[in-house]
C-alpha positions as CSV (number, residue, x, y, z in Angstrom):
1,M,0.0,0.0,0.0
2,K,1.3,3.4,-0.9
3,S,1.2,6.2,1.7
4,I,-0.8,9.4,1.2
5,T,1.5,12.2,0.0
6,L,1.2,15.8,1.3
7,E,-0.4,17.0,-1.9
8,E,-3.0,14.2,-1.8
9,A,-3.8,15.1,1.8
10,K,-4.4,18.7,0.8
11,K,-6.9,17.5,-1.9
12,L,-9.0,15.3,0.4
13,S,-12.7,16.3,0.8
14,P,-15.4,15.4,3.3
15,G,-16.9,12.0,2.6
16,M,-13.8,10.4,1.1
17,W,-12.4,7.2,2.6
18,I,-8.8,6.5,3.5
19,Y,-7.3,3.3,4.9
20,H,-4.9,2.6,7.8
21,R,-1.9,0.7,6.6
22,T,-1.2,-1.3,9.8
23,E,-4.4,-1.5,11.8
24,K,-6.9,-4.2,10.7
25,D,-10.6,-4.6,11.5
26,S,-12.3,-7.8,12.6
27,K,-12.4,-9.2,9.1
28,G,-8.6,-8.6,8.6
29,E,-9.1,-5.7,6.2
30,P,-7.4,-2.3,6.7
31,K,-9.5,0.0,9.0
32,R,-11.4,2.5,6.9
33,W,-11.5,6.1,8.1
34,K,-13.8,8.8,6.7
35,V,-12.7,12.4,6.1
36,S,-15.1,14.5,8.2
37,G,-14.0,18.0,7.3
38,Q,-11.9,20.2,5.0
39,P,-8.1,20.1,5.1
40,V,-6.5,23.0,7.0
41,V,-3.4,24.4,5.2
42,W,-1.3,27.3,6.4
43,K,0.1,29.9,4.0
44,K,3.3,30.5,6.0
45,T,4.1,26.8,6.4
46,P,2.8,25.0,3.3
47,E,4.4,21.7,4.5
48,K,1.7,21.5,7.2
49,V,-1.7,19.9,6.8
50,E,-4.4,18.9,9.2
51,V,-7.5,16.8,8.1
52,P,-10.2,15.7,10.5
53,I,-11.0,12.0,10.2
54,K,-13.5,9.6,11.8
55,Y,-13.6,5.9,12.5
56,G,-16.8,4.3,13.7
57,M,-19.3,6.3,15.8
58,Y,-17.1,7.8,18.5
59,T,-13.4,7.8,17.3
60,N,-12.2,11.1,15.9
61,S,-8.7,12.1,15.0
62,R,-6.6,14.3,12.7
63,L,-4.5,13.3,9.7
64,T,-1.4,15.5,9.9
65,E,1.9,15.6,8.0
66,R,3.4,13.5,10.8
67,N,1.1,10.5,10.4
68,L,0.6,10.5,6.6
69,Y,2.8,7.4,6.4
70,Y,0.2,5.3,8.2
71,F,-2.7,6.0,5.8
72,S,-3.4,5.1,2.1
73,M,-5.9,6.1,-0.5
74,T,-6.5,2.4,-1.5
75,N,-7.1,-0.7,0.7
76,Y,-4.7,-3.0,-1.1
């Protein structure tokens, strides 16, 4: 599985699905996270990005430039 790049992360939109590269669900498939908001990008530091993501009903997190390696756009 190929990691999400910084440019791909900046183009994510709400409703898109991304897949965790190491965590698996009960079926053995990669966990599927839903993008729940618009990416936040800073003009002074263009190498930073922050994207709100959600897994299940109660787990919310943020996709940042530091954890892009753990996520992929495809589940294979």
